[in-house]
C-alpha positions in Angstrom: 0.0 -0.2 -0.2 2.9 2.3 0.8 4.4 2.0 -2.3 1.3 2.4 -4.4 0.7 5.5 -2.5 4.2 6.6 -3.3 3.9 5.9 -6.9 0.4 7.5 -7.0 1.6 10.9 -5.5 5.2 10.7 -7.2 5.6 14.2 -8.6 8.7 15.8 -10.4 10.4 19.0 -8.7 9.0 22.1 -10.2 5.3 20.7 -10.2 2.9 23.4 -9.6 0.0 22.6 -7.2 -2.8 24.8 -7.3 -5.8 24.7 -4.6 -9.4 24.3 -6.1 -10.9 26.5 -3.6 -8.2 29.0 -2.1 -6.3 29.5 -5.3 -2.8 29.3 -3.5 -0.1 27.9 -5.6 2.9 25.9 -4.5 5.7 24.6 -6.5 7.1 21.5 -5.2 10.8 21.4 -4.5 11.5 17.8 -3.2 10.0 14.9 -1.2 10.4 15.1 2.4 9.1 11.6 3.4 6.1 9.4 3.2 4.2 7.0 5.3 0.9 4.8 5.4 -1.3 7.8 5.2 0.5 10.2 2.8 3.5 11.8 1.1 5.1 15.1 2.3 6.8 17.6 -0.2 8.9 20.8 0.6 7.0 23.5 -1.6 7.7 27.2 -2.4 4.7 29.4 -2.0 4.0 33.3 -1.8 4.2 32.8 1.8 7.6 31.1 1.9 8.6 27.4 2.0 5.9 25.0 3.4 5.6 21.2 3.9 2.7 20.1 1.7 1.0 16.5 2.4 -1.0 14.6 -0.1 -3.2 11.8 0.9 -5.6 9.4 -0.5 -7.4 9.1 2.7 -9.9 11.9 3.4 -10.6 10.7 6.9 -6.8 10.8 7.7 -6.4 14.3 6.2 -9.3 15.7 8.3 -8.1 13.9 11.4 -4.5 15.5 11.0 -5.9 19.0 10.3 -8.0 18.7 13.4 -5.0 18.0 15.2 -3.0 20.7 13.8 -5.9 23.2 14.8 -5.8 21.4 18.2 -2.2 22.2 18.4 -2.6 25.8 17.8 -4.9 26.4 20.8 -2.5 24.9 23.2 -1.2 27.9 25.1 2.4 28.5 24.8 3.3 25.2 23.0 5.2 25.2 19.8 5.7 21.4 19.6 3.7 20.8 16.4 3.8 22.7 13.1 1.3 25.5 12.2 -1.5 24.7 9.8 -1.2 26.9 6.6 -3.9 25.8 4.1 -6.3 23.0 3.4 -7.5 22.1 -0.2 -8.0 20.0 -3.1 -5.8 19.7 -6.4 -7.2 18.7 -9.6 -4.5 16.7 -11.4 -4.4 13.2 -13.3 -8.1 13.3 -13.7 -8.6 13.0 -10.1 -9.1 15.3 -7.1 -6.2 15.0 -4.7 -6.7 16.3 -1.3 -3.8 18.1 0.5 -3.0 20.3 3.3 0.3 22.6 3.9 1.8 23.4 7.2 4.8 25.1 8.5 8.2 23.9 7.3 10.1 23.0 10.2 14.1 22.9 9.3 16.8 21.4 11.2 18.6 18.1 12.1 16.5 15.4 13.6 17.0 14.7 17.4 19.6 11.9 17.1 21.8 13.9 14.7 21.7 17.0 16.6 22.8 15.1 19.8 25.4 13.3 17.9 26.7 16.6 16.6 26.7 18.8 19.8 27.1 16.3 22.5 25.2 14.2 24.9 25.0 17.3 27.4 22.1 18.3 25.2 20.1 15.2 25.7 18.5 16.2 29.0 18.0 20.0 27.9 15.7 18.6 24.8 13.8 16.1 26.7 13.1 18.9 29.4 11.7 21.0 26.7 9.6 18.0 25.2 8.3 17.2 28.6 7.0 20.9 29.2 5.2 21.0 25.7 3.7 17.5 26.4 2.6 18.8 29.7 0.6 21.4 28.0 -0.5 18.8 25.1 -1.9 16.7 27.8 -3.8 19.3 29.6 -5.6 20.0 26.3 -6.8 16.5 26.1 -4.6 14.8 23.6 -1.8 12.6 23.5 1.1 12.6 21.2 1.3 8.8 20.5 4.0 8.0 17.9 6.7 9.8 19.7 10.2 9.0 18.3 13.3 10.7 17.1 12.5 10.6 13.5 9.5 12.9 14.2 11.5 15.4 16.3 13.6 18.1 14.8 15.8 20.6 16.6 15.7 24.3 15.3 17.3 27.5 16.3 19.5 29.0 17.4 18.6 28.9 20.3 17.9 25.0 19.9 14.2 24.1 20.2 12.9 20.9 19.8 9.7 20.7 17.3 7.5 17.9 16.0 7.0 17.2 12.1 4.5 14.5 12.1 1.4 14.6 14.3 -0.4 11.8 12.6 -0.2 9.6 15.9 -1.7 12.3 18.0 -4.9 10.8 19.8 -7.7 12.2 22.1 -7.2 10.9 25.6 -9.1 7.5 26.3 -9.1 6.2 23.0 -6.7 3.6 21.2 -3.4 4.8 20.2 -3.7 5.4 16.4 0.1 5.1 15.2 3.1 3.7 17.3 6.7 2.5 16.6 7.4 -0.7 18.5 10.7 0.6 20.3 8.8 3.4 21.8 5.6 1.6 22.4 4.7 0.4 26.0 2.5 -2.3 24.9 5.6 -3.8 22.9 7.6 -4.1 25.9 4.8 -5.3 28.1 4.5 -2.1 30.0 1.1 -1.3 29.6 -1.8 -1.0 27.2 -2.0 1.2 24.0 -4.7 3.4 25.5 -4.1 7.2 24.9 -3.2 8.6 28.3 -0.3 10.9 29.5 1.9 7.8 30.9 1.9 6.4 27.3 3.8 9.7 26.2 6.0 9.5 29.1 7.1 6.0 28.5 7.9 7.1 24.9 9.9 10.1 26.0 12.1 7.9 28.3 12.8 5.7 25.3 13.5 8.7 23.1 16.3 9.4 25.8 17.3 5.6 25.6 17.6 6.0 21.7 19.9 8.9 22.2 22.3 6.4 24.1 21.6 3.5 21.8 21.2 5.2 18.1 20.8 1.8 16.6 18.4 0.7 19.2 18.2 -3.0 20.7 15.8 -5.9 20.4 13.4 -6.9 23.1 14.3 -9.7 25.1 11.9 -11.9 27.2 12.7 -9.7 30.4 11.0 -6.5 28.8 11.2 -3.7 31.4 14.1 -5.4 33.1 16.1 -5.4 29.9 15.6 -1.6 29.5 16.8 -1.0 33.0 19.8 -3.1 32.3 20.5 -1.1 29.4 20.1 2.2 31.2 22.5 1.1 34.1 25.1 0.0 31.4 25.0 3.7 29.7 27.2 6.2 31.2 25.1 8.9 29.6 21.8 7.4 30.9 22.9 6.2 34.5 22.5 9.7 36.2 18.9 9.8 34.9 18.1 6.0 36.0 15.3 7.0 38.5 13.3 9.3 36.5 13.5 7.1 33.5 12.4 4.0 35.2 9.5 5.7 36.9 8.3 6.7 33.4 9.0 3.3 32.0 6.9 1.8 34.8 4.1 4.3 34.5 4.7 5.9 37.8 4.3 9.6 36.8 0.9 11.1 36.9 2.0 13.9 34.6 4.8 15.1 32.1 5.5 18.1 34.8 6.3 15.3 37.5 8.5 13.5 35.1 10.2 17.0 34.5 10.9 17.6 38.1 12.2 14.4 38.5 14.5 15.0 35.5 15.6 18.4 37.2 16.1 16.7 40.5 18.4 14.0 38.8 20.5 17.1 37.0 20.9 18.8 40.4 22.0 15.8 42.2 24.6 14.9 39.3 25.9 18.6 39.3 26.3 18.3 43.3 28.2 15.1 42.9 30.5 16.7 40.1 31.8 19.4 42.3 35.0 18.3 44.1 35.1 18.6 47.8 37.2 21.5 49.1 40.5 20.1 50.7 41.3 21.3 54.1 44.5 23.4 54.1 46.6 23.4 57.6 47.1 26.4 59.0 50.3 28.3 58.6 52.7 28.7 61.6 55.7 30.8 62.3 58.1 27.9 62.6 57.1 26.6 59.2 57.6 30.2 57.7 60.9 30.6 59.3 62.0 27.2 58.1 61.0 28.0 54.4 63.0 31.3 54.7 66.1 29.2 55.9 65.8 26.6 53.3 65.7 27.8 49.6 64.6 24.2 48.7 61.7 24.1 51.1 60.8 27.6 49.9 60.6 26.3 46.3 58.5 23.5 47.0 56.3 25.9 49.2 55.6 28.0 46.2 54.9 25.2 44.0 52.6 24.0 46.3 50.8 27.2 46.7 50.6 27.3 42.7 48.9 23.9 42.7 46.7 24.9 45.1 45.7 28.1 43.4 45.3 26.4 40.2 42.9 23.7 41.9 41.0 26.4 43.4 40.3 28.1 40.2 39.4 25.0 38.3 36.9 24.4 41.0 35.6 27.9 41.0 35.0 27.8 37.0 33.3 24.2 37.4 30.9 25.7 40.0 30.2 28.7 37.9 29.3 26.4 34.8 27.1 24.1 36.8 25.3 27.1 38.4 25.1 28.8 34.9 23.2 25.7 33.3 20.9 25.4 36.1 20.4 29.1 35.8 19.6 28.8 32.3 17.1 26.1 32.9 15.4 28.1 35.6 15.2 31.6 33.9 14.4 30.6 30.1 11.9 28.0 30.8 12.4 26.8 27.4 13.3 23.4 28.7 
């Protein structure tokens, strides 16, 4: 079915799509991707670049358009793309439904973390959890949450989603899922749309950052995930909040976010070296240093080492406090 859909809507670059009703014109530039419900192209319009999606399924188009409209009503959230246009195109002796949405440009989540470093993993997950909290409060569950659907734009770096096809009203069955991020696949719960479903997937997105090639499920299910978290230097500091999300022990994305922030704070405290106690100076040691040039030289070297150590410690503390201050002030994460 997917191959037939791709063949049916395979248009060459430069093809002009004109809406039957709104008369907006779009010039196709290249294909961005395709799935079970349609094909997405990068297109140029009078308003700039847009992502244009064709589908042979009117119900799917209507559902996704409704989701994008719902996203627009979520206060303060920029997780999903903005809806730009909905129309039909008459071509090849048929009426082809399509819609256009904001084109979100940037590397996908795994590529960004690979390029910029693992320190960004928690920053971006915190951003994601903040947006998920707002989405859940509006009565929706994202559903098919995975790195392929997550793009990092910026600067400043901001996590965004390019596919809302799996977004489901809470209480209904999840519409689309990918096994690695699906709690049903791991035996960790049902495929009913609730906030905990997304939190399981968010934890597995973080696991995927540490294991880009992913790993196969064994019979132990959740225990297998826990073992993989313990085995990763990147994930080990976040073992507690990750496993709580895996086991469905968080009531909200906000609660998981607090757990992640606590883990960051605890890990930062452990990273700060303990201050060494320096023995008090006495007159006899000073006098002996004056009498012995070699002793004075050793004394000066020791002082320099201590000074360098103190400077390094100060810089480390400033960096840690700076990161925490960034997390607190900007609220983007």
